[in-house]
C-alpha positions in Angstrom: 9.1 39.6 65.0 6.6 38.6 62.1 7.1 35.4 60.3 7.5 35.3 56.5 4.6 33.7 54.7 6.0 31.4 52.0 2.6 29.9 51.1 2.2 30.0 47.4 -0.4 32.6 46.1 -3.6 31.4 45.0 -3.6 30.9 41.0 -5.6 33.5 39.2 -8.0 32.4 36.2 -5.4 33.9 33.8 -2.2 32.3 35.3 0.1 30.5 32.9 -0.4 26.7 33.0 3.3 26.3 34.0 2.7 28.3 37.2 -0.3 26.1 38.3 0.7 23.1 40.4 -1.7 20.5 41.5 -2.4 20.7 45.3 -1.5 17.0 45.5 1.9 17.6 44.0 2.5 20.5 46.5 1.6 18.2 49.3 3.9 15.6 48.2 6.8 18.1 47.7 6.2 19.5 51.2 7.1 16.1 52.5 10.4 16.3 51.0 10.6 14.4 47.6 8.4 12.3 45.4 8.5 8.7 44.1 9.7 7.8 40.7 6.2 6.8 39.7 4.9 10.1 40.6 7.8 11.8 38.8 6.9 9.8 35.6 3.2 10.9 36.1 4.2 14.7 36.3 6.5 14.3 33.3 3.7 12.8 31.2 1.3 15.6 32.3 3.9 18.1 31.3 4.2 16.5 27.9 0.5 16.2 27.4 0.0 19.9 28.0 2.0 20.6 24.7 1.1 17.6 22.4 2.1 19.4 19.2 5.5 20.5 20.5 6.0 16.9 22.0 5.1 15.3 18.5 7.5 17.8 16.5 10.2 17.3 19.1 10.0 13.5 18.4 10.0 14.0 14.6 13.7 13.3 14.2 13.5 10.1 16.3 10.4 9.1 14.2 12.2 9.5 10.9 15.4 7.8 12.2 13.6 4.8 13.6 11.3 4.5 10.4 14.4 4.6 8.2 16.5 2.1 10.1 13.6 -0.4 10.6 12.6 -0.1 6.8 16.0 -0.2 5.3 17.0 -3.2 7.6 14.0 -5.1 6.4 14.6 -4.3 2.8 18.2 -5.2 3.1 17.4 -8.5 4.8 14.8 -9.2 2.1 17.3 -8.6 -0.7 19.7 -10.9 1.0 17.2 -13.6 1.2 16.1 -13.2 -2.4 19.8 -13.2 -3.7 20.6 -16.3 -1.5 17.6 -18.1 -2.9 18.4 -17.2 -6.5 21.9 -18.5 -6.0 20.9 -21.7 -4.3 18.2 -22.4 -6.8 20.4 -24.4 -8.8 21.5 -26.5 -5.9 23.2 -25.5 -2.6 26.1 -27.9 -3.0 26.6 -27.1 -6.7 30.1 -27.2 -8.3 30.5 -26.1 -11.9 33.6 -27.0 -14.0 34.1 -24.5 -17.0 36.8 -24.5 -19.5 39.9 -22.5 -18.3 41.8 -19.6 -20.2 43.4 -20.5 -23.5 47.0 -19.4 -24.2 48.7 -17.9 -27.2 52.3 -17.9 -26.6 52.8 -16.1 -23.4 49.5 -14.4 -23.5 46.8 -16.0 -21.5 43.2 -15.4 -22.4 40.0 -15.0 -20.4 38.3 -18.0 -18.6 36.2 -20.0 -21.1 38.0 -18.6 -24.1 39.3 -22.2 -24.9 37.2 -25.4 -25.1 39.1 -27.9 -22.9 36.5 -30.1 -21.4 35.2 -33.3 -23.1 32.7 -35.9 -22.5 35.5 -38.2 -21.3 36.3 -35.7 -18.5 32.6 -36.0 -17.5 32.7 -39.6 -17.5 35.9 -39.5 -15.3 34.3 -37.0 -12.8 31.1 -39.4 -12.6 33.4 -42.4 -11.6 32.8 -42.9 -7.8 36.3 -44.3 -7.6 37.8 -41.0 -8.7 35.2 -38.5 -7.2 33.5 -40.2 -4.3 32.1 -37.1 -3.0 29.9 -36.4 -6.1 26.3 -37.4 -5.9 25.3 -36.3 -9.4 27.3 -35.3 -12.6 25.7 -33.3 -15.5 27.9 -32.6 -18.6 26.2 -29.8 -20.5 26.5 -28.1 -23.9 25.1 -24.7 -24.4 24.1 -22.8 -27.4 21.4 -20.7 -28.8 18.9 -21.3 -31.7 15.6 -20.0 -33.0 12.8 -22.1 -31.8 9.6 -21.9 -34.1 6.2 -23.2 -33.3 3.6 -22.4 -36.1 3.6 -18.7 -36.5 5.3 -18.0 -33.2 9.0 -18.1 -32.6 11.5 -17.2 -30.1 15.3 -17.1 -29.8 16.4 -19.2 -26.8 19.2 -20.8 -25.0 19.5 -24.5 -25.9 21.2 -26.8 -23.3 22.3 -30.1 -24.4 21.8 -32.3 -21.3 21.5 -35.7 -19.8 19.0 -37.3 -17.3 21.1 -36.1 -14.4 20.5 -32.5 -15.2 17.2 -32.0 -13.0 18.8 -33.7 -9.9 21.9 -31.5 -10.2 20.0 -28.2 -10.7 17.0 -28.9 -8.6 14.5 -28.8 -11.3 11.0 -30.2 -11.3 8.8 -31.2 -14.3 5.4 -29.6 -14.6 4.3 -31.9 -17.3 5.7 -34.8 -19.4 9.3 -36.0 -18.7 12.8 -34.8 -18.9 15.5 -36.1 -21.2 16.2 -39.8 -20.8 19.4 -42.0 -21.1 17.4 -43.6 -24.1 17.0 -40.2 -25.8 20.8 -39.6 -25.6 21.7 -43.1 -26.8 19.5 -42.7 -29.8 20.4 -39.0 -30.4 16.6 -38.3 -30.4 15.1 -35.1 -31.6 13.0 -34.4 -28.4 13.0 -31.2 -26.4 12.0 -29.9 -23.0 10.7 -26.3 -22.7 11.2 -23.9 -19.8 8.0 -22.4 -18.3 8.4 -18.9 -20.1 9.3 -20.5 -23.5 6.3 -23.0 -23.3 3.9 -20.0 -22.7 5.3 -17.9 -25.4 5.2 -20.6 -28.0 2.0 -22.3 -26.8 -0.3 -19.7 -25.1 -3.1 -22.2 -24.9 -0.9 -24.5 -22.6 -1.0 -27.5 -24.9 2.7 -27.8 -25.5 3.2 -31.4 -24.7 3.5 -33.7 -27.8 3.6 -30.6 -30.2 6.3 -30.2 -32.8 8.8 -27.2 -32.9 11.6 -26.5 -35.3 15.0 -25.8 -33.8 17.4 -24.3 -36.3 15.2 -25.8 -39.0 15.1 -29.3 -37.4 12.0 -30.8 -36.2 11.7 -31.7 -32.4 8.8 -33.1 -30.4 8.1 -31.5 -27.0 8.2 -34.3 -24.3 8.2 -32.0 -21.2 7.7 -28.7 -19.8 9.5 -27.5 -16.5 8.0 -25.8 -13.5 8.5 -22.1 -13.2 11.7 -21.5 -11.3 12.6 -17.8 -11.7 15.9 -16.2 -12.1 19.2 -17.5 -10.7 22.8 -16.5 -10.5 23.5 -18.3 -13.8 20.4 -17.4 -15.7 16.9 -18.6 -15.6 15.8 -22.2 -16.8 12.4 -20.6 -17.5 13.8 -19.0 -20.7 15.8 -22.1 -21.8 15.1 -25.3 -23.7 16.7 -28.8 -23.2 17.7 -31.4 -25.7 19.7 -34.6 -25.4 23.4 -33.8 -25.0 24.3 -36.0 -27.9 21.7 -34.3 -30.1 23.1 -30.9 -29.3 26.7 -32.0 -30.0 26.0 -33.9 -33.1 23.0 -32.4 -34.8 22.7 -28.8 -33.7 26.2 -27.6 -32.8 28.3 -30.2 -34.5 30.7 -27.9 -36.2 31.7 -26.5 -32.6 31.1 -29.6 -30.3 33.2 -31.9 -32.1 36.8 -30.9 -32.7 39.7 -33.2 -33.7 37.7 -36.3 -32.9 37.0 -35.0 -29.4 33.3 -34.5 -28.2 33.4 -31.2 -26.3 31.1 -30.0 -23.4 30.6 -26.4 -22.3 30.6 -27.3 -18.5 30.2 -30.0 -16.1 27.9 -29.5 -13.2 28.6 -31.6 -10.1 26.4 -31.9 -7.0 28.3 -32.9 -3.9 26.7 -35.5 -1.6 26.3 -33.0 1.2 27.3 -29.3 2.2 30.1 -30.7 4.3 31.8 -32.5 1.5 31.8 -29.6 -1.0 35.6 -28.7 -0.3 36.4 -32.4 -0.6 34.6 -32.8 -4.0 36.3 -29.7 -5.2 39.8 -31.2 -4.5 38.8 -34.5 -6.0 37.6 -32.8 -9.2 40.7 -30.9 -9.5 42.9 -33.8 -9.1 40.9 -36.0 -11.6 40.9 -33.2 -14.3 44.6 -32.7 -13.9 45.3 -36.4 -14.4 42.8 -36.4 -17.3 44.7 -33.4 -19.0 48.2 -34.4 -18.1 48.7 -31.2 -15.9 51.0 -30.5 -13.2 49.5 -31.4 -9.6 50.3 -28.1 -8.1 47.5 -26.4 -10.5 49.9 -23.9 -12.1 48.9 -24.8 -15.7 45.2 -25.7 -15.0 43.1 -25.3 -18.2 39.8 -25.3 -16.3 38.1 -23.6 -13.3 35.8 -24.8 -10.7 33.0 -22.5 -9.5 31.9 -23.1 -5.8 28.3 -22.1 -5.2 29.0 -21.8 -1.5 31.8 -19.3 -2.1 29.6 -17.1 -4.3 26.9 -17.4 -1.7 29.2 -16.3 1.1 30.7 -13.4 -0.9 27.1 -12.1 -1.7 26.0 -12.5 1.7 28.9 -10.5 3.2 28.4 -7.8 0.6 24.6 -7.5 1.1 25.1 -7.5 4.9 27.8 -4.7 4.7 25.6 -2.5 2.5 22.5 -3.0 4.6 24.5 -1.9 7.8 26.0 1.0 5.9 22.5 2.2 4.8 21.1 1.7 8.5 24.1 3.6 9.8 23.3 6.5 7.4 19.7 6.5 8.6 20.8 6.5 12.2 22.2 9.9 11.6 18.8 11.3 11.7 18.4 9.8 15.2 21.3 12.0 16.3 19.6 15.0 14.7 16.4 14.0 16.5 18.4 13.9 19.8 19.7 17.5 19.3 16.2 18.5 18.6 15.2 17.0 22.0 17.9 18.8 23.8 17.0 22.1 22.3 13.2 21.8 23.2 14.1 20.7 26.6 16.4 23.5 27.2 13.5 25.8 26.0 11.2 24.1 28.4 13.4 24.5 31.3 13.4 28.4 30.6 9.7 28.3 30.3 9.2 26.5 33.6 11.9 28.1 35.7 9.5 29.5 38.2 7.7 26.2 38.5 11.1 24.6 39.2 11.9 27.3 41.7 8.7 26.8 43.4 9.0 23.0 43.6 12.7 23.3 45.1 11.4 25.9 47.5 8.8 23.5 48.9 11.2 20.8 49.3 11.7 19.0 45.9 15.3 17.6 45.7 17.6 18.0 42.8 17.2 14.4 42.0 13.4 14.8 41.7 13.7 17.6 39.2 16.5 15.7 37.4 14.5 12.6 37.0 11.3 14.5 35.9 13.2 16.1 32.9 15.0 12.9 32.2 11.7 10.9 32.1 10.3 13.7 29.7 13.3 13.2 27.3 13.1 9.5 27.5 9.3 9.6 26.9 9.8 11.8 23.9 12.1 9.3 22.6 10.1 6.2 23.3 6.9 7.8 21.7 9.0 8.8 18.6 10.5 5.3 18.5 7.2 3.5 18.6 5.6 5.7 16.0 8.8 5.3 13.8 8.6 1.5 14.3 5.0 1.5 13.0 5.9 3.7 9.9 9.1 1.6 9.1 6.9 -1.6 9.2 4.2 0.1 7.0 7.0 1.1 4.5 8.3 -2.6 4.5 4.8 -3.8 3.8 4.2 -1.3 1.0 7.6 -2.5 -0.5 6.7 -6.1 -0.5 3.1 -5.3 -1.8 4.8 -3.6 -4.8 6.3 -6.9 -5.9 9.9 -5.6 -6.4 11.3 -7.4 -3.5 9.9 -9.1 -0.2 11.0 -7.0 2.8 11.8 -9.0 5.8 11.3 -7.0 9.0 13.3 -8.4 12.1 12.8 -8.2 15.8 16.4 -7.6 16.5 16.6 -4.6 14.0 13.4 -3.1 15.7 14.8 -3.6 19.2 18.1 -2.0 18.1 16.5 1.0 16.6 14.3 1.5 19.7 17.2 0.9 22.1 19.5 3.4 20.0 16.7 6.1 20.1 16.2 5.6 23.8 19.9 6.0 24.3 20.0 9.3 22.1 17.1 10.6 24.1 18.9 9.8 27.4 22.1 11.2 26.3 20.7 14.5 24.9 18.4 14.9 27.8 21.1 15.0 30.5 22.1 18.6 29.9 18.6 20.2 30.0 17.8 18.0 33.1 20.9 19.0 35.0 20.3 22.6 34.1 16.9 22.4 35.7 18.1 20.5 38.7 20.9 23.0 39.6 18.6 26.1 39.4 18.7 28.2 42.5 15.2 28.3 44.0 15.5 32.1 44.9 16.7 33.0 41.5 14.2 30.8 39.9 11.2 32.4 41.9 12.4 35.8 40.7 12.6 34.8 37.0 10.1 36.6 34.9 
């Protein structure tokens, strides 16, 4: 009885690349399986044989990872920018504003009634009543036309005391800020914000110059450092005069009513971040005693704005928005995974005879399964790394634009790459199992 020759035919010069198997690979298969390292090498060789198709297959992963990395970087940059703007006035800042006025049983909006006086500020500055306050800054705000020669600008005018820079974390670029002596003498001196100084004195010689505020002559004694915008406006576009001058000379008709000297707001900086809540309670208790209000707060005619509460609320909002945008971007990763599955299924059909020949020569199902799983994971990894580079490039371009400083993070990059690999693994299972379960006889007969 003659034996059946199962040795593979010699490949012809025109044979399809999928039908040509390296002699070393055949030798390994004849020994009954191959190692994981060798399986990985075979998978890379198969992908390298179709470079363009491999790249197109990874396109969905590339777009998804790039979008996730870029959006997370932009979102984190936005959060840090907003946080810096809010805390620019002081991380432990509490701001007391006039509460809502009432007419009969109708209560108006917050700030509609002037209820804060200079006496309230003095009470809050008393360490016996508010021991958790480090600095107290009574303020009176208004707007006026500031004129310097032929130049003029309409700007916010803030009546302040010497405590204002410490409370709001401000620094002087030149000259000095309002002093206690200026307030005592109701002096006509003014400190200019950085933008106002540049607008009125383009040559940069603002110190000692004279300006007119609502027709009154003021001498410039200081210019502030540029600070940028904040949650309560920008000090760069404001001017500062002694509180007493603002109340009695500039806005006297509104600042002094019924013999009471009013203030628009009172800013308090707590001694440290841990005592902000304690300071808030002490402020509320003191003002209720000052105004003769019930201790339960039911009739408060003032409101206290906690900077930390605002910061926490904004942080939660920006984090939620960033995660939402990243989740939308991650949808493209799923689309990319479907693309991987489709191309891998096509690859299985194209390489059916190759798979049959491997199995006929001793390749185990696990060898075939691992090879195709490695191919899917490799496509995902290549796409993830390319997407990571593109995402970082997008973040860098956004930062260079000056609109916002994007802040890439390692955790976001690892999350995107890990999710991409998981998607590739998940969608590569079906094609890999399909290839591993092929019957070698049927596969060899496949045309």
